Every structure is written in C-alpha cells, then in structure tokens.
C-alpha positions, 0 to 999 in steps of 0.5 A: 500500500502506497503512503501517497495514496492514503495521503491523497485519499485523506486530502479528498475526504478533508476537502470533500472535493477532488479538485480542492484536494489537487490544489492542496497537494499541488498536483493535478486532478487527474493524479488525484483520481489515479491515486484514489482508483489505485487504492480502491483497486488494491483494497477491492472496495469503494472508499468514496462516493462521487456526486454533485455535492462533492466526494464523501466516504462510503461506510467502508471508507468511514470504518477504515479512515481512522486506521489510515490516519494512524498509518500516516501519523506513524509514518510521520513519527518514523520520518521525524526520528530518522531526520533527527538522527541523520540531521541531513548529514547522511544519505544521498541526492541524485540530480539530473539536468540538461546541459545549460542548467547543469553548467550555469545554474546548478554548481552554485546551488550544489555548493550551497547545499553541500556547505550546509549538509556536507555529509550528503552525497550529491551526484549530477547526471547531464542528459537532455530533457527527455533523458531527465524524464526517463531517469526520474521515471526509472528512479535513478535520480531524485530530482531533475532540472528541465524546461517546463511545462512537463506531463502530469507525472511530475510535480514541478516548480519554476526556478528560473527564466531564460530569455531567447536571444538572437546571435548575429555575426559581427559585420561592422554595421551597427545593429539595433538592440531591438530587432524588427521582423524585417531585419530578422528576415534578412538572415538564415538561421542555424537551429538545434537539431531535434531539441525542444528549443527548436520547436519553441523557435519554430512555433514562435515564428509561426505564431507571428506569421513569419517565415524562418529560413534555416541554413543548418541544424546542429546538435551542439549549442557550442557549435552553433555559436562558433558557426555564427562567429564565422559568419555562417548564419544567425541563431536563436538560443536561450541565453544560458545555452549560448554562454560563453558568447565570443566577442565577435558575436552580437547578442540582440533581443527578439521583436517580442520576448520569448522565455524558456521556463526552467523548473525542478521536477520530481515524480508526483506519486513518490515518497521523497527523502528529506534531501530532496525537499532540502535541495528544493529549498536551495533552488527556490530560495526558501526554508533554510536557504531563504535570503532572510534565513539566519544560519 
C-alpha cells in the first residue's frame, strides 16, 4: 500500500472535493483520481462516493479512515526520528539536468547545499530533457532540472527564466538592440537539431506569421555559436545555452520576448527523502536557504 495514496485519499475526504484536494497537494486532478482508483483497486472496495455535492466516504471508507490516519501519523513519527538522527548529514541526492542548467545554474546551488549538509552525497547526471524524464521515471535520480511545462507525472516548480536571444555575426554595421521582423528576415538561421528549443523557435515564428529560413541544424549549442562567429548564419538560443558568447558575436533581443521556463521536477506519486525537499529549498530560495534565513 502506497503512503501517497492514503495521503491523497485523506486530502479528498478533508476537502470533500477532488479538485480542492489537487490544489492542496499541488498536483493535478487527474493524479488525484489515479491515486484514489489505485487504492480502491488494491483494497477491492469503494472508499468514496462521487456526486454533485462533492466526494464523501462510503461506510467502508468511514470504518477504515481512522486506521489510515494512524498509518500516516506513524509514518510521520518514523520520518521525524530518522531526520533527527541523520540531521541531513547522511544519505544521498541524485540530480539530473540538461546541459545549460547543469553548467550555469546548478554548481552554485550544489555548493550551497553541500556547505550546509556536507555529509550528503550529491551526484549530477547531464542528459537532455527527455533523458531527465526517463531517469526520474526509472528512479535513478531524485530530482531533475528541465524546461517546463512537463506531463502530469511530475510535480514541478519554476526556478528560473531564460530569455531567447538572437546571435548575429559581427559585420561592422551597427545593429539595433531591438530587432524588427524585417531585419530578422534578412538572415538564415542555424537551429538545434531535434531539441525542444527548436520547436519553441519554430512555433514562435509561426505564431507571428513569419517565415524562418534555416541554413543548418546542429546538435551542439557550442557549435552553433562558433558557426555564427564565422559568419555562417544567425541563431536563436536561450541565453544560458549560448554562454560563453565570443566577442565577435552580437547578442540582440527578439521583436517580442520569448522565455524558456526552467523548473525542478520530481515524480508526483513518490515518497521523497528529506534531501530532496532540502535541495528544493536551495533552488527556490526558501526554508533554510531563504535570503532572510539566519544560519
């Protein structure tokens, strides 16, 4: 029996609503419905009656609710004892991230976490966003950084926004800071090959009714930046993906701003160790890692 399923069930009972329980748990209504269905299937009984006035307990649900609360209370006692003993000075934290976030966002955050909890073993795996999802689903990592939004299988938190910028070769001519569509139409572009960023750029062009001329599709962002420096075309990349930007490459804004939302993700239907919540505090600047927190 999954503790999470009991937590979801009791949240529905307390809120008398699947949607209100989803808001309370910071998850989707579909995830709440799946958890309740899984619990009822496992027990072989109906625990809730759904109607126009919300969700209410069946007689069987009413009989076992007290036992469910006891289970969750005992689990809380176990967690408290374990956390007291470990004090987050042991255990491990496994992180997966796409390259630019792993390079430019995570190192200082891992350093802050490790300074506070030196006994926690931290590992970092660098893979593309689809690889991050696979590692999370397989249970090989605890927390992932990837562009949002993601599927309802994950609970996510926004931690940063990364502006898409235009990279242009140096030509000697003065280029305005804010480009127009007419100016952009003069360039052929070097795009990512099979990356989420490519879809975002193509959708952006289509949304504004523009034609995107593509000269090359390249797998590595560093190669794209190098090709722009050699005058082989322009590029549109999230700023973090373009770093470090050579001096002979101009950086300009798009006619209408476009951001990549970077988030932290964990499996929504899983029990997570205290290290995960501590690192989420680092990423979000909350809890022990709030800017106003006293060491």
